[in-house]
FIVEX-616650 format. One line per 10 residues: number of its first residue (from 1); their letters; for each residue x, y, z of N, C-alpha, C, O, CB. Coordinates in steps of 0.02 Angstrom, whole numbers. Last residue first. Glycine has a CB too. Layout:
NUM> a> X:Y:Z:X:Y:Z:X:Y:Z:X:Y:Z:X:Y:Z ~ ...
//
This chain:
186> gsyvgkvfsa> 4344:5707:7387:4406:5735:7359:4450:5683:7332:4504:5698:7307:4442:5775:7409 ~ 4244:5644:7451:4233:5661:7381:4297:5684:7346:4303:5680:7285:4180:5714:7374 ~ 4299:5634:7579:4275:5574:7545:4269:5586:7470:4287:5544:7429:4207:5552:7573 ~ 4322:5768:7613:4378:5721:7610:4359:5660:7569:4398:5637:7527:4399:5699:7681 ~ 4191:5819:7606:4245:5849:7567:4304:5803:7559:4333:5798:7505:4267:5913:7599 ~ 4126:5738:7700:4105:5737:7630:4160:5765:7585:4173:5738:7532:4039:5776:7620 ~ 4192:5779:7817:4200:5711:7792:4181:5707:7719:4216:5675:7679:4158:5662:7834 ~ 4144:5913:7826:4216:5898:7822:4227:5830:7791:4268:5822:7745:4248:5902:7892 ~ 4008:5887:7841:4031:5926:7784:4106:5914:7772:4128:5906:7715:4017:6001:7794 ~ 4011:5821:7964:3987:5786:7904:4009:5822:7841:4027:5789:7792:3910:5780:7906
176> aktasgdtgy> 4056:5926:8046:4097:5865:8038:4076:5827:7976:4119:5802:7939:4090:5821:8100 ~ 3949:6013:8038:4015:6035:8013:4060:5975:8001:4097:5972:7952:4049:6084:8062 ~ 3855:5932:8103:3844:5953:8033:3909:5976:8001:3923:5959:7943:3792:6010:8030 ~ 3914:5923:8230:3902:5862:8190:3891:5879:8117:3916:5843:8073:3841:5824:8218 ~ 3915:6057:8275:3978:6022:8262:3968:5961:8218:4009:5947:8175:4011:6002:8328 ~ 3796:6114:8313:3815:6119:8243:3879:6083:8225:3897:6078:8166:3821:6190:8223 ~ 3764:6086:8443:3791:6153:8428:3813:6162:8355:3845:6212:8338:3850:6166:8473 ~ 3725:5959:8480:3673:6009:8470:3698:6077:8447:3658:6122:8434:3634:6018:8533 ~ 3831:5876:8502:3776:5850:8463:3723:5902:8446:3680:5890:8403:3744:5794:8499 ~ 3916:5950:8586:3936:5935:8517:3879:5909:8473:3880:5921:8413:3991:5883:8518
166> alhpevangm> 3892:5980:8722:3856:6017:8671:3869:5995:8599:3836:6020:8553:3871:6089:8677 ~ 3965:5936:8829:3903:5900:8815:3865:5929:8754:3811:5905:8737:3858:5902:8875 ~ 4067:6025:8842:4084:5956:8824:4022:5916:8804:4026:5867:8767:4119:5921:8883 ~ 4004:6140:8886:4031:6139:8817:4049:6068:8794:4046:6053:8735:4093:6183:8813 ~ 3968:6093:9020:3918:6106:8968:3947:6107:8898:3917:6078:8853:3884:6173:8982 ~ 4076:6089:9106:4053:6027:9077:4007:6040:9017:4007:6002:8969:4016:5985:9130 ~ 4217:6200:9115:4144:6188:9116:4127:6123:9080:4158:6104:9031:4107:6247:9083 ~ 4343:6245:9096:4323:6233:9165:4248:6218:9170:4219:6223:9224:4340:6293:9209 ~ 4488:6256:8991:4418:6238:9003:4402:6224:9075:4443:6194:9111:4400:6179:8961 ~ 4613:6278:8948:4587:6327:8995:4514:6312:9014:4482:6351:9048:4592:6397:8965
156> ldciidgsnc> 4627:6169:8862:4676:6179:8916:4650:6228:8969:4665:6219:9028:4742:6203:8888 ~ 4493:6071:8818:4519:6139:8815:4565:6151:8875:4543:6144:8932:4462:6192:8813 ~ 4440:5943:8846:4489:5952:8792:4522:6021:8788:4575:6027:8756:4457:5937:8727 ~ 4360:5947:8964:4395:5886:8945:4451:5899:8894:4504:5868:8899:4347:5836:8917 ~ 4293:6067:8979:4337:6045:9033:4380:5984:9014:4432:5973:9045:4295:6028:9094 ~ 4276:6186:8860:4266:6114:8872:4317:6090:8923:4377:6092:8910:4271:6073:8805 ~ 4305:6316:8822:4281:6305:8890:4270:6232:8908:4255:6217:8966:4219:6342:8900 ~ 4263:6292:8656:4295:6337:8704:4263:6325:8773:4202:6324:8780:4287:6411:8682 ~ 4260:6124:8597:4225:6187:8613:4264:6227:8664:4294:6199:8710:4154:6172:8639 ~ 4343:6045:8478:4348:6058:8550:4316:6125:8563:4343:6177:8544:4423:6056:8574
146> fsavnagpvt> 4361:5926:8352:4318:5980:8379:4328:5985:8454:4321:5935:8490:4244:5966:8362 ~ 4467:5884:8232:4460:5878:8305:4423:5938:8332:4449:5994:8334:4530:5871:8339 ~ 4481:5791:8089:4451:5852:8117:4440:5840:8191:4408:5791:8211:4383:5870:8082 ~ 4588:5733:7966:4569:5726:8036:4541:5793:8060:4573:5845:8052:4630:5703:8081 ~ 4632:5767:7847:4589:5708:7847:4568:5691:7919:4535:5640:7930:4624:5649:7815 ~ 4687:5906:7753:4666:5879:7818:4620:5819:7808:4574:5821:7767:4631:5933:7860 ~ 4728:5971:7638:4746:5901:7646:4724:5870:7712:4740:5812:7725:4818:5893:7641 ~ 4731:6129:7714:4740:6090:7652:4762:6018:7668:4809:6008:7706:4790:6124:7606 ~ 4613:6170:7827:4683:6150:7824:4691:6107:7762:4660:6054:7757:4706:6111:7890 ~ 4507:6302:7864:4520:6246:7819:4595:6232:7820:4635:6279:7814:4494:6261:7746
136> tsgpqlnvep> 4406:6351:8006:4464:6355:7962:4469:6294:7917:4438:6242:7931:4529:6363:8003 ~ 4293:6326:8082:4306:6394:8060:4366:6402:8014:4376:6456:7985:4315:6438:8119 ~ 4278:6196:8118:4218:6234:8106:4230:6302:8076:4185:6333:8048:4180:6242:8170 ~ 4405:6143:8143:4369:6124:8081:4305:6163:8068:4281:6163:8012:4353:6052:8084 ~ 4532:6169:8209:4476:6216:8209:4432:6203:8149:4423:6248:8107:4501:6290:8210 ~ 4628:6075:8188:4607:6086:8257:4550:6136:8263:4523:6146:8318:4665:6108:8298 ~ 4655:5956:8074:4627:6023:8078:4599:6031:8149:4551:5996:8167:4571:6034:8023 ~ 4795:5856:8032:4743:5872:8080:4721:5946:8075:4763:5991:8072:4766:5858:8151 ~ 4835:5726:7935:4841:5799:7935:4781:5825:7975:4724:5816:7955:4843:5830:7861 ~ 4912:5569:7918:4865:5613:7954:4884:5687:7950:4942:5706:7960:4862:5592:8026
126> ndipwanefe> 4945:5457:7822:4965:5527:7816:4918:5576:7852:4889:5619:7820:4969:5546:7743 ~ 4810:5345:7851:4871:5361:7814:4883:5437:7812:4836:5475:7803:4868:5333:7743 ~ 4756:5317:8018:4741:5340:7951:4808:5355:7916:4856:5374:7949:4694:5404:7952 ~ 4743:5315:8166:4737:5257:8122:4715:5276:8051:4662:5255:8028:4688:5206:8152 ~ 4861:5407:8251:4800:5414:8211:4797:5353:8165:4844:5342:8127:4799:5481:8171 ~ 4967:5466:8357:4927:5405:8351:4861:5417:8316:4811:5435:8348:4915:5375:8420 ~ 5037:5586:8378:5065:5533:8336:5020:5474:8322:5034:5435:8276:5125:5508:8368 ~ 4968:5681:8457:5010:5702:8401:5028:5646:8353:5033:5658:8293:5072:5732:8427 ~ 4899:5607:8555:4864:5653:8510:4906:5667:8448:4880:5665:8392:4846:5718:8546 ~ 4999:5536:8619:4943:5500:8588:4906:5544:8538:4885:5521:8486:4895:5474:8641
116> ttqyklypdg> 5076:5638:8670:5104:5598:8616:5048:5560:8580:5050:5553:8519:5157:5550:8641 ~ 4964:5777:8705:5004:5719:8722:5030:5683:8660:5008:5698:8604:4962:5670:8764 ~ 4904:5905:8726:4944:5889:8666:4992:5831:8680:5052:5836:8669:4984:5951:8643 ~ 4816:5920:8827:4886:5929:8844:4933:5913:8786:4993:5907:8795:4904:5886:8904 ~ 4693:5908:8758:4703:5958:8811:4776:5972:8825:4796:6029:8834:4669:5934:8875 ~ 4688:5800:8672:4701:5866:8644:4721:5916:8699:4762:5961:8687:4640:5892:8607 ~ 4647:5690:8742:4718:5696:8727:4736:5764:8699:4794:5784:8702:4739:5641:8678 ~ 4506:5702:8747:4546:5716:8807:4620:5724:8793:4654:5762:8828:4536:5660:8856 ~ 4408:5778:8627:4462:5729:8635:4505:5746:8696:4537:5798:8697:4506:5728:8571 ~ 4282:5829:8581:4301:5830:8651:4356:5780:8668:4351:5744:8718:4241:5816:8694
106> fmvlavvksk> 4273:5728:8442:4236:5778:8480:4258:5774:8553:4253:5721:8583:4159:5768:8473 ~ 4344:5690:8284:4345:5685:8356:4307:5743:8387:4308:5799:8362:4418:5684:8382 ~ 4350:5598:8141:4317:5656:8171:4313:5645:8246:4282:5597:8269:4246:5668:8140 ~ 4442:5549:8001:4431:5541:8073:4400:5605:8098:4421:5660:8080:4498:5524:8111 ~ 4432:5471:7840:4428:5529:7884:4417:5507:7956:4387:5455:7970:4372:5576:7861 ~ 4457:5351:7773:4463:5414:7736:4462:5475:7781:4490:5527:7762:4408:5419:7686 ~ 4526:5198:7780:4500:5249:7825:4512:5316:7791:4569:5337:7781:4535:5246:7896 ~ 4595:5114:7699:4522:5120:7687:4489:5172:7731:4431:5188:7722:4488:5052:7697 ~ 4722:5105:7748:4713:5142:7685:4639:5151:7667:4622:5192:7624:4748:5106:7628 ~ 4708:5019:7855:4716:5090:7869:4703:5132:7806:4677:5187:7810:4786:5105:7896
96> ipdplstrhv> 4712:4897:7788:4648:4920:7817:4652:4995:7830:4603:5031:7818:4633:4881:7883 ~ 4846:4890:7746:4791:4881:7697:4723:4904:7723:4682:4928:7685:4787:4808:7677 ~ 4919:4917:7872:4917:4964:7816:4860:4952:7766:4829:5001:7745:4981:4962:7780 ~ 4827:4874:8021:4876:4858:7970:4866:4904:7909:4810:4927:7896:4871:4783:7949 ~ 4799:4992:8154:4774:4951:8099:4830:4933:8051:4875:4973:8041:4717:4987:8062 ~ 4769:5028:8318:4823:5018:8270:4797:4970:8216:4775:4915:8232:4888:4991:8304 ~ 4694:5138:8427:4683:5087:8376:4741:5086:8326:4759:5137:8297:4616:5100:8339 ~ 4707:5244:8511:4739:5181:8531:4733:5126:8479:4764:5073:8485:4709:5156:8596 ~ 4629:5343:8453:4701:5352:8458:4737:5286:8472:4792:5275:8447:4718:5402:8512 ~ 4502:5285:8475:4526:5295:8407:4602:5303:8407:4637:5271:8367:4494:5358:8374
86> vmagksyggf> 4495:5295:8614:4498:5229:8582:4524:5235:8511:4565:5194:8489:4427:5196:8582 ~ 4485:5432:8628:4544:5399:8654:4552:5329:8624:4607:5306:8611:4541:5394:8731 ~ 4359:5452:8579:4415:5480:8541:4480:5447:8564:4525:5436:8524:4419:5557:8550 ~ 4285:5393:8682:4285:5361:8616:4341:5387:8572:4369:5350:8532:4219:5372:8582 ~ 4295:5486:8781:4334:5425:8788:4337:5387:8722:4386:5353:8708:4303:5380:8843 ~ 4245:5601:8665:4273:5596:8732:4315:5533:8739:4366:5526:8706:4218:5599:8784 ~ 4194:5518:8523:4175:5571:8570:4206:5556:8638:4194:5502:8666:4097:5577:8576 ~ 4243:5486:8358:4251:5471:8429:4233:5531:8472:4255:5587:8458:4321:5449:8444 ~ 4228:5407:8204:4206:5462:8246:4212:5443:8319:4188:5390:8339:4133:5482:8229 ~ 4298:5365:8050:4297:5353:8121:4272:5416:8156:4293:5471:8139:4366:5332:8148
76> vfkqdpcats> 4247:5295:7901:4255:5358:7937:4251:5340:8010:4206:5305:8032:4199:5412:7916 ~ 4297:5191:7765:4277:5201:7835:4291:5272:7858:4339:5304:7838:4314:5152:7879 ~ 4236:5109:7617:4280:5157:7650:4253:5171:7720:4193:5163:7733:4286:5224:7609 ~ 4229:4952:7531:4200:5001:7578:4254:5045:7608:4309:5023:7622:4161:4964:7634 ~ 4278:4850:7457:4278:4916:7427:4251:4971:7473:4250:5030:7454:4238:4915:7363 ~ 4264:4730:7532:4331:4756:7515:4333:4826:7485:4385:4858:7487:4363:4709:7467 ~ 4181:4669:7645:4163:4725:7600:4228:4760:7579:4244:4813:7604:4115:4776:7637 ~ 4243:4564:7713:4175:4555:7688:4156:4608:7637:4118:4594:7590:4126:4557:7746 ~ 4365:4624:7745:4364:4563:7704:4296:4553:7673:4290:4537:7614:4384:4501:7746 ~ 4325:4728:7824:4360:4744:7762:4367:4683:7717:4373:4690:7656:4429:4773:7777
66> qsafyqqvsd> 4266:4658:7931:4226:4701:7888:4261:4716:7822:4229:4717:7770:4210:4766:7924 ~ 4377:4589:7991:4318:4553:7966:4280:4595:7915:4263:4571:7861:4272:4534:8023 ~ 4460:4695:8025:4487:4640:7985:4429:4602:7953:4432:4585:7894:4530:4592:8029 ~ 4375:4771:8104:4395:4796:8039:4426:4742:7995:4419:4745:7934:4444:4853:8047 ~ 4359:4688:8218:4301:4708:8178:4323:4730:8109:4294:4708:8059:4263:4766:8213 ~ 4491:4681:8266:4457:4620:8244:4397:4637:8199:4387:4605:8148:4432:4579:8305 ~ 4513:4815:8300:4556:4782:8250:4522:4719:8222:4524:4707:8162:4624:4764:8280 ~ 4418:4829:8401:4413:4869:8339:4454:4836:8284:4430:4829:8227:4438:4942:8351 ~ 4470:4751:8501:4407:4729:8469:4396:4767:8404:4367:4740:8357:4347:4740:8517 ~ 4584:4827:8535:4591:4759:8509:4528:4736:8473:4532:4706:8420:4607:4711:8566
56> aaavlttdye> 4524:4944:8584:4566:4947:8524:4576:4878:8493:4576:4871:8432:4634:4979:8540 ~ 4462:4890:8699:4422:4919:8645:4462:4922:8580:4436:4905:8527:4398:4989:8664 ~ 4573:4851:8774:4525:4801:8752:4482:4827:8694:4468:4791:8647:4479:4779:8810 ~ 4631:4978:8796:4668:4926:8760:4620:4873:8733:4626:4853:8675:4720:4894:8807 ~ 4528:5041:8868:4552:5069:8805:4589:5018:8763:4580:5014:8703:4597:5130:8818 ~ 4517:4959:8982:4460:4965:8936:4481:4994:8869:4454:4975:8817:4405:5008:8967 ~ 4636:4967:9055:4621:4905:9019:4564:4914:8969:4564:4879:8918:4603:4851:9069 ~ 4633:5112:9090:4692:5074:9067:4673:5013:9026:4694:5007:8968:4733:5054:9126 ~ 4506:5164:9135:4534:5181:9070:4589:5134:9046:4592:5118:8987:4560:5250:9072 ~ 4350:5162:9213:4416:5130:9210:4444:5141:9140:4410:5129:9090:4412:5054:9228
46> vstdyplayt> 4221:5207:9194:4272:5256:9214:4342:5226:9210:4391:5264:9203:4259:5281:9284 ~ 4154:5118:9049:4158:5137:9120:4215:5185:9132:4253:5202:9087:4166:5074:9164 ~ 4129:5066:8926:4134:5139:8932:4138:5163:9004:4127:5222:9018:4075:5171:8898 ~ 4183:4937:8835:4171:4954:8905:4183:5029:8914:4240:5052:8909:4216:4913:8953 ~ 4103:4937:8673:4161:4930:8717:4142:4952:8787:4089:4983:8797:4222:4971:8690 ~ 4044:4923:8507:4033:4911:8578:4100:4905:8616:4146:4873:8592:3991:4848:8589 ~ 4031:5047:8386:4071:4992:8411:4062:4983:8486:4072:5030:8524:4145:5003:8394 ~ 3904:5077:8287:3928:5100:8352:3965:5041:8383:3935:4992:8405:3870:5125:8398 ~ 3901:5107:8121:3911:5053:8168:3940:5083:8232:3995:5111:8231:3957:4997:8139 ~ 3807:5160:7982:3840:5176:8046:3845:5114:8088:3799:5072:8090:3801:5232:8084
36> ttgpiaagla> 3818:5198:7806:3794:5160:7863:3833:5179:7925:3886:5211:7921:3799:5083:7850 ~ 3772:5298:7670:3818:5287:7725:3784:5247:7780:3726:5261:7799:3844:5354:7753 ~ 3680:5333:7577:3698:5263:7580:3747:5247:7636:3763:5189:7648:3727:5242:7516 ~ 3742:5495:7538:3687:5447:7539:3713:5374:7537:3761:5358:7502:3641:5459:7478 ~ 3821:5601:7626:3844:5546:7583:3790:5492:7585:3792:5448:7628:3915:5518:7606 ~ 3737:5690:7696:3792:5716:7654:3818:5664:7605:3835:5681:7548:3849:5738:7699 ~ 3649:5609:7766:3622:5659:7719:3676:5683:7671:3662:5696:7613:3592:5718:7757 ~ 3739:5536:7842:3693:5501:7798:3662:5547:7746:3651:5528:7689:3638:5467:7837 ~ 3793:5639:7917:3835:5606:7868:3793:5566:7818:3810:5563:7759:3886:5560:7902 ~ 3685:5673:7999:3713:5723:7954:3755:5691:7899:3754:5712:7842:3755:5774:7993
26> eslpegalgl> 3666:5550:8069:3612:5580:8028:3640:5629:7977:3621:5627:7918:3561:5614:8073 ~ 3791:5536:8133:3764:5483:8089:3712:5511:8041:3713:5498:7981:3734:5426:8130 ~ 3794:5651:8212:3843:5642:8158:3819:5590:8109:3827:5599:8048:3911:5622:8188 ~ 3688:5624:8302:3683:5681:8256:3734:5676:8198:3718:5695:8142:3694:5746:8294 ~ 3748:5507:8361:3685:5503:8324:3676:5563:8277:3659:5553:8219:3626:5498:8372 ~ 3872:5560:8420:3868:5505:8372:3805:5503:8330:3809:5498:8269:3874:5442:8407 ~ 3869:5651:8522:3885:5676:8455:3873:5623:8401:3864:5640:8343:3958:5699:8452 ~ 3832:5576:8634:3799:5639:8620:3812:5666:8550:3769:5700:8522:3819:5690:8670 ~ 3839:5452:8697:3850:5458:8625:3819:5522:8600:3785:5523:8549:3820:5398:8588 ~ 3893:5390:8837:3869:5454:8813:3888:5461:8740:3945:5475:8723:3900:5513:8856
16> rergywrclc> 3931:5273:8903:3892:5269:8841:3861:5335:8820:3808:5337:8789:3837:5217:8849 ~ 4023:5303:9000:3955:5285:9021:3906:5288:8962:3847:5304:8971:3932:5331:9077 ~ 4118:5406:8892:4112:5369:8954:4038:5360:8972:3997:5404:8961:4149:5405:9011 ~ 4064:5403:8719:4104:5427:8774:4092:5384:8835:4058:5332:8832:4089:5501:8789 ~ 4066:5285:8580:4034:5327:8631:4086:5354:8680:4143:5332:8682:3981:5286:8669 ~ 4127:5283:8418:4136:5261:8486:4104:5312:8533:4112:5372:8525:4211:5253:8503 ~ 4086:5228:8251:4091:5278:8305:4096:5245:8373:4073:5190:8384:4032:5325:8302 ~ 4105:5226:8085:4116:5185:8143:4129:5232:8201:4176:5272:8199:4176:5134:8133 ~ 4019:5243:7942:4040:5282:8000:4045:5234:8058:3996:5204:8079:3991:5341:8015 ~ 4058:5186:7787:4032:5164:7851:4062:5209:7905:4123:5212:7913:4048:5089:7865
6> apsafm> 4014:5204:7616:4051:5227:7675:4017:5202:7738:3956:5198:7741:4057:5305:7675 ~ 3940:5128:7529:4001:5160:7505:4046:5183:7562:4107:5182:7556:3983:5219:7460 ~ 3891:4970:7600:3880:5041:7589:3945:5072:7564:3999:5045:7575:3856:5076:7655 ~ 3861:4817:7537:3915:4857:7566:3901:4930:7550:3898:4950:7491:3985:4836:7539 ~ 3768:4672:7555:3766:4743:7539:3824:4779:7574:3835:4770:7634:3699:4774:7560 ~ 3809:4514:7493:3808:4557:7551:3810:4630:7527:3850:4647:7483:3868:4542:7598
//
């Protein structure tokens, strides 16, 4: 079985809006040759309570299987909007969590109010979060959370939808791939 050196596992936003996922896949493939992508299927409807839990459960099953099949593979998680919420809800056992090298979030709803889910729930060892990954460097950061100014979903003062829909076209995906490459190579 072929195992890529890195696998980007990404989650769409509500109603399957994967606006950042495809550009991130392309940019990461260029930054780390051989990277594969897997868009994890889950219910992206407006209902949140049960769909987030079900998605997190299916993620755990996928990673248990994938890490057994490809024991040397490393993982990068990418989540856009509701997909970022799934990443927060995902709990992995330590042997699998140690294979996750970076997390990249776009328009994370939990960021808006700095909820407990945002601060404490990251499926990665020793999370260190960079909240301005496009313009600052945080030593040891392995989590990058992109939130455009004015984004109604993640910016506390946000009141516009357009910034939330721009992550795939505003350079964020390229910056995210550069961030991941630095963490992966470091």
